[in-house]
C-alpha positions as CSV (number, residue, x, y, z in Angstrom):
1,M,8.8,102.8,61.1
2,S,12.4,103.3,60.0
3,K,13.3,103.9,56.3
4,E,15.6,101.4,54.9
5,T,19.0,102.0,53.9
6,E,20.1,102.6,50.4
7,K,22.0,99.2,50.8
8,Q,19.0,97.3,52.2
9,R,16.8,98.6,49.4
10,W,19.2,97.3,46.7
11,Q,19.5,93.9,48.8
12,R,15.5,94.0,48.9
13,N,15.4,94.6,45.2
14,F,17.8,91.7,44.3
15,A,15.9,89.3,46.4
16,D,12.7,90.4,45.0
17,L,14.2,89.9,41.3
18,L,15.5,86.6,42.4
19,Q,11.9,85.5,43.5
20,E,10.4,86.6,40.1
21,L,13.2,84.8,38.1
22,R,12.5,81.7,40.1
23,V,9.2,81.7,38.7
24,A,10.1,82.4,35.3
25,Q,12.8,80.0,35.3
26,T,10.6,77.1,35.9
27,G,8.3,78.0,33.0
28,V,10.9,78.1,30.5
29,Q,12.8,75.0,31.6
30,I,9.6,73.2,31.1
31,L,9.1,74.7,27.8
32,F,12.4,74.1,26.9
33,A,12.3,70.4,27.9
34,F,9.5,70.0,26.1
35,L,10.9,71.2,22.8
36,L,14.0,69.4,23.5
37,T,12.1,66.2,23.3
38,L,9.6,67.0,20.5
39,P,11.8,66.0,17.7
40,F,12.1,62.5,19.0
41,S,8.3,61.8,19.2
42,N,6.7,59.7,16.4
43,G,4.6,62.4,14.9
44,F,7.4,64.8,14.1
45,T,8.5,63.2,11.0
46,R,5.1,64.5,9.7
47,T,5.9,68.3,10.2
48,T,6.4,70.4,7.3
49,P,9.3,72.4,6.6
50,F,7.4,75.6,7.9
51,Q,6.6,73.7,11.2
52,R,10.3,72.6,11.5
53,D,11.5,76.3,10.7
54,V,9.0,77.1,13.8
55,Y,10.1,74.6,15.8
56,I,13.7,75.8,15.7
57,V,12.9,79.5,16.5
58,A,10.8,78.2,19.5
59,L,14.0,76.1,20.6
60,L,16.0,78.6,20.1
61,A,14.2,81.1,21.9
62,A,13.6,79.2,24.9
63,A,17.4,78.6,25.0
64,G,18.2,82.0,24.9
65,A,15.4,82.5,27.6
66,T,16.9,80.0,29.9
67,V,20.3,81.7,29.3
68,M,18.9,85.1,30.2
69,I,16.9,84.2,33.0
70,I,19.7,82.0,34.7
71,S,22.6,84.4,33.9
72,P,22.0,86.9,36.9
73,V,22.8,83.7,39.0
74,A,26.2,83.5,37.5
75,F,26.7,87.3,37.5
76,H,26.0,87.0,41.2
77,R,28.7,84.3,41.8
78,A,31.2,86.4,40.0
79,L,30.5,89.6,42.0
80,F,30.0,87.8,45.3
81,R,30.8,90.0,48.1
82,Q,32.4,92.6,46.2
83,G,29.8,95.4,47.2
84,R,28.5,95.7,43.7
85,K,24.7,95.0,44.3
86,P,23.6,97.8,42.2
87,E,25.5,96.9,39.2
88,L,23.8,93.4,39.9
89,V,20.4,94.6,40.2
90,R,20.8,96.5,37.0
91,F,22.4,93.6,35.0
92,A,19.5,91.3,36.4
93,H,16.6,93.6,35.5
94,R,18.0,93.7,32.0
95,M,18.8,90.0,31.8
96,A,15.1,89.1,33.2
97,T,13.5,91.5,30.7
98,A,15.5,90.1,28.0
99,G,14.7,86.4,29.0
100,L,10.9,87.2,29.2
101,A,10.8,88.5,25.7
102,L,12.4,85.5,24.5
103,M,10.0,83.3,26.5
104,L,7.1,85.1,24.8
105,V,8.7,84.6,21.4
106,S,9.3,80.7,22.2
107,M,5.9,80.4,23.5
108,V,4.0,82.0,20.5
109,S,6.3,80.0,18.4
110,A,5.3,76.7,20.2
111,V,1.5,77.5,20.0
112,L,2.0,78.3,16.1
113,L,3.9,75.1,15.7
114,V,1.2,72.9,17.3
115,T,-1.8,74.6,15.9
116,D,-0.3,74.4,12.4
117,F,0.1,71.0,12.8
118,V,-3.4,70.1,14.2
119,L,-5.4,73.2,12.2
120,D,-5.4,74.7,8.9
121,R,-2.8,77.5,8.7
122,P,-4.9,80.8,8.6
123,I,-6.6,79.3,12.0
124,A,-3.1,78.6,13.5
125,F,-1.8,82.2,12.6
126,L,-4.9,83.9,13.9
127,L,-4.6,81.6,17.2
128,S,-0.9,82.5,17.5
129,A,-1.5,86.1,17.0
130,V,-4.3,86.1,19.6
131,T,-2.0,84.4,21.9
132,G,0.8,86.7,21.5
133,L,-1.5,90.1,22.0
134,W,-2.5,88.4,25.2
135,F,1.1,87.7,26.5
136,L,1.7,91.3,25.5
137,A,-1.6,92.5,27.2
138,F,-0.6,90.9,30.5
139,W,3.2,91.1,30.4
140,V,3.6,94.6,28.9
141,L,0.4,96.8,28.6
142,L,-1.1,96.2,31.9
143,P,1.8,96.2,34.0
144,F,3.1,99.6,32.2
145,S,-0.5,101.2,32.2
146,R,-0.6,100.4,36.1
147,R,3.1,101.7,36.8
148,N,1.5,104.6,38.9
149,W,-0.9,102.4,40.8
150,G,-0.7,103.5,44.6
151,D,1.1,106.9,44.0
152,G,1.2,108.4,47.4
153,D,1.0,104.9,49.4
154,I,3.7,103.4,51.1
155,D,6.8,103.6,48.8
156,D,7.5,99.6,48.7
157,D,8.3,99.3,45.3
158,E,10.5,102.3,44.8
159,D,13.4,101.4,42.4
160,P,16.9,103.4,43.3
161,S,18.1,102.0,40.4
162,G,16.2,104.3,38.0
163,L,14.9,101.1,35.9
164,S,11.3,102.0,36.4
165,E,12.0,105.5,35.1
166,G,11.6,104.3,31.5
C-alpha cells in the first residue's frame, strides 16, 4: 500500500471536510428556513418580549451558522487553482467549527423559544439546558474524549494541518 503525498492528503482532508459541511449545511438551512417563516405564523403575535428576544438570538445564530458553513465554498472559489489547499483546509476547519458553535446556539435557542411558548418558563429553561448539554456531549465531549481512538491503527485521519493538535 503506498503512502499518500502531502498534496493528496490535503486534497483528501478538504474532500472530507466538504462532506461534513454538506450534512451541517442541510440542517442549518432547514432550521434557518423554519425561523424565517415563524413570525408570519398566526401564533407568533402571542409571544412575549422574552420569547421574541430568544427568537432573534436563534435567527441571528442560524444566519451566522449558515454564513460560516457555506463560506468555505466562496473561499474555494476565490483560491481555485492557486495551489493553496492547506490554507483553504485550515480556513474551512475554523469556519466549520464556528458554524457548528452558532448552530448549537441557534438550536438551543429555538428549543427554548418553543418550550417557553408551550410550557412554564422554569421547565423550558431546564429542557433547554438539557438540550444544550446533550449537544455539547455529542458534539464536543465525546469527540474530544475519543480523539486517540485507534492510535497505532491505520493513520486514516492524520491531519497535516496540525488542527487536531489542540
